[in-house]
C-alpha positions as a Python dict, from the first residue, in 0.01 Angstrom:
ca = {
    (1, 'X'): (0, 0, 0),
    (2, 'X'): (351, -81, -127),
    (3, 'X'): (613, 191, -94),
    (4, 'X'): (781, 278, -420),
    (5, 'X'): (1133, 403, -470),
    (6, 'X'): (1147, 755, -608),
    (7, 'X'): (1239, 780, -975),
    (8, 'X'): (1516, 1022, -1053),
    (9, 'X'): (1474, 1045, -1432),
    (10, 'X'): (1817, 1157, -1542),
    (11, 'X'): (1902, 1337, -1222),
    (12, 'X'): (2249, 1293, -1078),
    (13, 'X'): (2257, 1240, -702),
    (14, 'X'): (2561, 1313, -488),
    (15, 'X'): (2645, 1261, -126),
    (16, 'X'): (2606, 1545, 118),
    (17, 'X'): (2931, 1732, 161),
    (18, 'X'): (3002, 1813, -202),
    (19, 'X'): (3049, 2182, -273),
    (20, 'X'): (2797, 2377, -476),
    (21, 'X'): (3063, 2463, -732),
    (22, 'X'): (3147, 2095, -777),
    (23, 'X'): (2777, 2007, -812),
    (24, 'X'): (2736, 2269, -1083),
    (25, 'X'): (3037, 2146, -1279),
    (26, 'X'): (2928, 1783, -1247),
    (27, 'X'): (2587, 1869, -1388),
    (28, 'X'): (2753, 2010, -1704),
    (29, 'X'): (2994, 1722, -1765),
    (30, 'X'): (2751, 1515, -1979),
    (31, 'X'): (2756, 1799, -2234),
    (32, 'X'): (3136, 1785, -2268),
    (33, 'X'): (3313, 1597, -2546),
    (34, 'X'): (3427, 1248, -2447),
    (35, 'X'): (3793, 1355, -2466),
    (36, 'X'): (3735, 1624, -2203),
    (37, 'X'): (3542, 1384, -1981),
    (38, 'X'): (3834, 1139, -1998),
    (39, 'X'): (4077, 1416, -1908),
    (40, 'X'): (3866, 1508, -1605),
    (41, 'X'): (3850, 1143, -1498),
    (42, 'X'): (4230, 1120, -1516),
    (43, 'X'): (4271, 1436, -1308),
    (44, 'X'): (4026, 1301, -1051),
    (45, 'X'): (4218, 972, -1036),
    (46, 'X'): (4541, 1164, -974),
    (47, 'X'): (4381, 1363, -692),
    (48, 'X'): (4239, 1046, -541),
    (49, 'X'): (4575, 869, -557),
    (50, 'X'): (4743, 1166, -389),
    (51, 'X'): (4485, 1160, -110),
    (52, 'X'): (4488, 782, -57),
    (53, 'X'): (4852, 710, -138),
    (54, 'X'): (4743, 441, -383),
    (55, 'X'): (4741, 481, -760),
    (56, 'X'): (4509, 251, -952),
    (57, 'X'): (4617, 177, -1306),
    (58, 'X'): (4359, 224, -1578),
    (59, 'X'): (4323, -32, -1858),
    (60, 'X'): (4545, 163, -2099),
    (61, 'X'): (4824, 177, -1842),
    (62, 'X'): (4792, -193, -1764),
    (63, 'X'): (4800, -274, -2136),
    (64, 'X'): (5107, -55, -2190),
    (65, 'X'): (5293, -231, -1911),
    (66, 'X'): (5202, -572, -2048),
    (67, 'X'): (5309, -470, -2399),
    (68, 'X'): (5640, -341, -2265),
    (69, 'X'): (5694, -668, -2081),
    (70, 'X'): (5620, -874, -2393),
    (71, 'X'): (5870, -690, -2611),
    (72, 'X'): (6133, -651, -2344),
    (73, 'X'): (6127, -275, -2298),
    (74, 'X'): (6069, -307, -1927),
    (75, 'X'): (6216, -609, -1749),
    (76, 'X'): (5987, -766, -1489),
    (77, 'X'): (6223, -657, -1212),
    (78, 'X'): (6203, -293, -1322),
    (79, 'X'): (5825, -305, -1344),
    (80, 'X'): (5799, -469, -1000),
    (81, 'X'): (6029, -203, -852),
    (82, 'X'): (5818, 73, -1006),
    (83, 'X'): (5499, -79, -870),
    (84, 'X'): (5651, -115, -525),
    (85, 'X'): (5792, 241, -527),
    (86, 'X'): (5449, 384, -613),
    (87, 'X'): (5247, 146, -391),
    (88, 'X'): (5075, -2, -697),
    (89, 'X'): (5157, -368, -641),
}
């Protein structure tokens, strides 16, 4: 007999150690408008960066920096200094 992996059928699984309140909120997130889900993701990224000391740019932020570089709003030296100051580089 071959062992089969259990099928979760739309269930969200989380690691042990997550609070019950967090589990309940996470279960409701798929019902939220996309705009609210994006806001929550941004807040979570901010919390994570505070905890790890490293901020990871999202695609919009990367694109904004590149656009600023192309049109000369932010000189490369200023961007590099910002990245270094915030441990992004």
